[in-house]
C-alpha positions as CSV (number, residue, x, y, z in Angstrom):
1,M,89.6,71.8,116.6
2,S,88.9,73.7,119.7
3,D,91.7,72.5,122.0
4,S,95.3,73.2,121.2
5,E,97.7,70.3,120.8
6,S,100.6,72.1,122.3
7,G,102.5,70.7,125.3
8,D,104.8,69.1,122.7
9,P,108.5,69.6,123.8
10,A,109.6,70.6,120.3
11,A,107.1,73.5,120.3
12,D,109.0,75.0,123.2
13,T,111.6,76.5,120.9
14,E,109.0,78.8,119.3
15,R,106.5,79.7,122.0
16,E,103.4,81.5,120.7
17,T,102.5,84.4,123.0
18,G,99.3,86.3,123.2
19,V,98.5,89.7,124.7
20,V,95.6,89.7,127.1
21,L,92.8,91.8,125.9
22,D,90.4,91.0,128.7
23,F,90.3,88.9,131.8
24,L,87.2,87.5,133.4
25,P,88.1,86.1,136.8
26,H,84.6,84.6,137.3
27,G,84.0,83.4,133.8
28,R,81.4,84.7,131.4
29,T,78.4,86.5,132.9
30,E,76.0,84.6,130.7
31,D,77.3,81.3,132.1
32,D,74.6,80.3,134.6
33,R,76.6,77.5,136.3
34,P,77.4,77.9,140.0
35,Q,80.5,80.0,140.6
36,Y,82.6,77.1,141.8
37,E,82.2,75.4,138.4
38,K,83.4,78.4,136.4
39,S,87.0,79.0,135.6
40,P,88.7,82.4,134.9
41,L,88.9,83.3,131.2
42,A,91.5,85.3,129.4
43,Y,90.9,86.6,125.9
44,V,94.2,87.0,124.0
45,L,95.5,88.2,120.6
46,T,98.6,86.4,119.3
47,E,101.5,88.5,118.3
48,S,102.5,86.5,115.2
49,E,99.3,85.9,113.4
50,F,96.8,88.2,115.1
51,E,94.6,85.2,116.0
52,L,92.0,85.4,118.8
53,F,91.8,82.8,121.6
54,E,89.8,82.3,124.7
55,L,92.0,80.7,127.4
56,R,90.6,79.0,130.5
57,V,93.3,79.6,133.1
58,D,94.1,78.5,136.6
59,D,92.3,80.3,139.5
60,D,95.6,81.6,140.8
61,A,97.1,82.6,137.4
62,G,97.2,86.3,138.3
63,V,96.6,87.3,134.7
64,Q,96.0,91.0,133.9
65,I,95.0,93.0,130.8
66,G,98.1,93.7,128.8
67,D,100.1,90.7,130.0
68,R,101.8,88.5,127.5
69,I,101.1,84.8,128.2
70,P,102.0,81.6,126.3
71,V,99.1,80.3,124.2
72,E,99.8,76.7,125.1
73,R,99.2,74.2,127.8
74,G,101.9,72.5,129.8
75,D,103.5,72.1,133.2
76,D,104.8,75.7,133.4
77,S,101.7,77.3,131.8
78,P,98.6,78.5,133.7
79,V,96.4,77.6,130.6
80,Q,94.0,74.7,131.0
81,R,92.1,75.0,127.7
82,I,92.6,76.9,124.5
83,R,89.7,77.8,122.2
84,S,90.0,79.7,118.9
85,I,87.4,82.4,118.6
86,E,86.2,85.0,116.1
87,Y,85.9,88.8,116.7
88,E,82.2,88.5,117.4
89,D,83.0,86.1,120.3
90,L,85.0,88.8,122.2
91,P,83.5,90.4,125.2
92,S,83.0,94.2,125.0
93,G,86.1,94.9,127.2
94,A,88.3,92.9,124.9
95,R,86.9,94.7,121.8
96,S,87.7,98.1,123.3
97,E,91.3,97.0,123.9
98,L,91.9,95.5,120.5
99,E,93.0,98.6,118.6
100,Y,95.5,99.6,121.2
101,V,97.0,96.1,121.4
102,V,97.2,95.8,117.6
103,E,98.9,99.2,117.4
104,E,101.4,98.2,120.1
105,I,102.2,94.9,118.3
106,V,102.8,96.8,115.0
107,T,105.0,99.4,116.8
108,T,107.0,96.8,118.8
109,N,107.6,94.8,115.6
110,E,108.4,97.7,113.3
111,D,110.9,95.9,111.2
112,R,108.5,93.1,110.4
113,F,105.8,95.5,109.3
114,V,108.1,97.9,107.4
115,D,109.2,94.7,105.6
116,F,105.6,94.3,104.4
117,Y,106.0,97.6,102.5
118,N,109.4,96.4,101.2
119,D,108.3,92.9,100.2
120,A,104.6,93.1,99.2
121,Q,103.9,91.4,95.9
122,P,101.2,91.4,93.2
123,I,98.2,89.1,94.1
124,T,96.7,89.1,90.5
125,L,97.5,91.0,87.3
126,R,95.4,93.9,88.6
127,L,95.7,93.7,92.3
128,H,98.8,94.2,94.5
129,Q,99.1,93.4,98.2
130,L,99.7,97.2,98.8
131,N,96.2,97.9,97.4
132,L,94.6,96.0,100.2
133,L,95.8,98.7,102.6
134,P,93.2,101.5,103.3
135,G,93.7,104.5,101.2
136,I,96.3,103.0,98.9
137,G,95.3,103.3,95.3
138,K,97.2,102.7,92.1
139,K,99.2,106.0,92.2
140,L,100.3,105.7,95.8
141,R,101.1,102.0,95.3
142,N,103.4,103.0,92.4
143,N,105.1,105.7,94.5
144,I,105.8,103.1,97.2
145,L,107.1,100.6,94.6
146,D,109.3,103.2,92.9
147,E,110.8,104.3,96.2
148,R,111.5,100.8,97.5
149,D,113.3,100.0,94.2
150,R,115.7,102.8,94.9
151,R,116.4,101.3,98.4
152,P,114.5,99.4,101.0
153,F,112.6,101.4,103.7
154,Q,114.3,101.5,107.0
155,N,111.4,102.3,109.3
156,F,108.0,104.0,109.3
157,E,109.5,107.4,109.5
158,D,111.7,106.8,106.4
159,L,108.6,105.4,104.6
160,E,106.5,108.4,105.4
161,A,109.3,110.8,104.5
162,R,110.0,109.2,101.1
163,V,106.5,108.4,99.8
164,S,104.5,111.5,99.0
165,G,100.9,111.1,100.0
166,L,101.4,108.2,102.5
167,H,100.5,109.5,105.9
168,N,101.0,107.4,109.0
169,P,102.0,104.1,107.4
170,R,101.8,102.4,110.8
171,E,98.2,103.4,111.3
172,V,97.3,102.2,107.8
173,L,98.6,98.7,108.7
174,V,96.7,98.8,112.0
175,E,93.5,99.6,110.2
176,R,94.0,96.7,107.8
177,V,94.7,94.2,110.6
178,L,91.5,95.3,112.4
179,E,89.5,95.0,109.2
180,E,90.8,91.5,108.6
181,M,89.8,90.5,112.1
182,R,86.3,92.1,112.0
183,E,85.2,91.1,108.4
184,D,84.4,87.5,107.8
185,D,84.0,87.7,104.0
186,L,87.3,89.3,102.9
187,K,88.7,87.6,99.9
188,Y,92.4,88.3,100.8
189,R,94.0,88.2,104.2
190,T,97.6,89.4,104.6
191,F,98.1,89.6,108.3
192,V,95.5,87.7,110.2
193,G,95.9,83.9,110.5
194,T,98.0,83.6,107.3
195,D,100.1,80.6,108.5
196,D,103.1,81.9,106.5
197,Q,105.6,81.5,109.3
198,D,109.2,80.8,108.4
């Protein structure tokens, strides 16, 4: 389904927002239609599920890179059309912004991502969610589990201080999110488009 079904009044209580990765005021360069037929496009990354969308927006939307805009259509939204896209569909400008935006989302929502370390569970008898993170093998995973059993981690600084060998836990999460966005054939996804909202 390419177009969103938002605009529903009940959806107003929990508005999905996206961070603008790139804005093309004259549409895609490869679009050979006359200029008056092309609409401005915004490429956004949602904050909750790290999903990528191409939004066709009003000509006077005034959208800029880094803005947060609602990923929905409606009377008070500049969005005309919403299309879900993959990493490969992003223009080069959006790709270059992606890592910075993911890092900003993880930093801004520190509690949510520290809770991943506090709440991660086994996936199979041999594989734990923590093992999906870059650089976390069996020994480091067990160190994290032992420390969180003593008491939950409070923030990234607490996590790094208490778990020997875990350097920059924020960056480890950012790397995993980017990997989940870039790789189509991953067997397990923890952060990108997981649809596990409360």
